[in-house]
N, C-alpha and C positions, 0 to 999 in steps of 0.2 A: 920482843923489841917492837915489832910491827903493831902488836896489840896495844902496847903502852902509847905509841905514837898516835894511834887512832883515838884512844881515850883522851889524850891531850887535845887533839883537834876538836873532838866532840865537846869538851869542856870550854874551849875557846869559843866555839860557835854558840854555846849556851849563854856565855857571858857577853856576846856581842850585842850592840844596841838595836839590831834589827830583830824582828819577830820571825822565827824560823818555822812557824806553823805547828810546832809541837806544844800541845796543851797537856800539862800533867793532870790526868783524870783523878789521881788519888788526892789531890789538893782541892778538888772542887766537890761541893756538896750537891747531891742529886736528890730531888724530892719528886714523888709520884702522887698523882691525884686523879679523881674521876674526870674524864674528858667530856667536852661538849661538842667535839668534832665528829667526823664520820665514824660509823661502826655499828649503828643500830642498837640492838639490845646489849651488845658487847660493851658499850660505854657505861652502862649501868652496873656491870659486874666487875670490870677490870680497871685498875688505875693505870691508864695509858698516857695521861698528860704528864709531861716531864718538865721540871723546872730545875735549872742548874744555877748555882749561886756561889760566889766566892768574894772574900774581902779584897777589894782592889788594892788597898794600901799594903796588904801582906803578900801580894803576888810577886814572888821573887823571880819568876820566869818572864816578867815584863820589865822593860827599861823604865826609869823614872819619868823621862819626858813622854814616853808612850802612855804611861799611867795617867799623867796630867791631861794629855789630849783625850784619852778615853773618858776620864771623869767629866771633861768639858762637853764632849760630843754626845755621850750617852748618859747625861745627867738624869734624864727621864726614866732610866732603868736602874738607877742606884737608889737604894732605900736609905733610911735614916741611920742605919747601922754601918753604912759604907759598903754594902754588898751589891755587886753587879748581878742582876737577875735576868736570865733569859729563859723563856719557856717555849714549848711546842706541843701542839696537839693536832698536828697536820695529818698523821696517819692513825690507824687503829692498833698499831703495834708499838709497844713500849721501846724496844731496842731501836726502832727506826726514828722515834721521836728523840731519843737520847742523841743519836747521830746527827739529827737535824739541829738540835740545840748547839752542839759543838761546831757544826758547820756555820751556823749563824754567828757564833762568837768569833770563829776564825776569820770569816769574811768581813765582819765589822772591824776587827783589829787590822787586817790587811788594808782596808779602805782608809782607816785613820792613819796608818803608817804611810800610805801613799800620799795622803794630803800633807803630811808632815814634810815629806821630801820635795814638795813642789817649791819652785823658786818664786820669790816675790818679784814683780815687775817694777823696775825702776823707771824714772822719768825718761832716761836715755832710751830704754827699751820701748817705751810708749811712743817716743818720737820716731824711732826707726819703724815701728809698726804703722804709725800714721802715714809716714812717707811712702812706705810700700803700698799701703791702701790707695793713696793718691795716684801713684804711678799705675797701679792696676786699673783704677777707674779710667785714667786717661787712655790707656791702651784699649780698654773695652769700648770706650766711646769712639775712638779712632776706627776701630774695627767695624762698629755699627755704621759709622758714616760711609766707610768704603762699601759695605754691603748695600746701603741705601742708594749710593750712586750707581752701583752695578744694576740694581733693580730698576732704577730710573732709565737707564740706557736700554733696557729690554723692551721699552714701549714700542709702539707702532712706528715703523720706518716710513718717513715721508719721501716721496719720490718726486 
C-alpha cells in the first residue's frame, strides 16, 4: 500500500510543470571525442571530451512551456535537427566530463525555469517603487543636512 502511494506521488511529481532535477540519462545520446583541454599526452590517446544531445521536441520529461523557453534562450546550442547540444572538456577524465555536461544542462534548465516564474512589473508597481525611491532620497538628504549642521557647530568656539 505504501509502495503504491509512493509510486503515485513520484508519477505526479514527474508530470508536474516544474523541473525536478532528474534527467533521464537513457534518453540522452552521449558522444565522446578527443579533447583539446588539459591532460598532456593523455588527450591524444583517450576520447575524454563529452557531448550530450537530445531532441528537445521529444523530451517528455520537460514541460511544453519550459521547452519553448529553452529553445528560445539556448537557440545557439540547438542544431538544425532540433537537438540541444552541450559539451565539456573541462577535465582529463571522461566520467567527470559527463557529470559536468549534465550539471550544465541542469543548471541551465533551473535558470530558465526561475526566469519563467518571475513576475512582470506593472505600472502600478513601478509607481510604488518610484515613490519609495523618492522617500528614501528625501530621508537620506535630510540625514545629510543634519550631519552637516552637526559638523558646522563643531567649529571653533568664540568667547
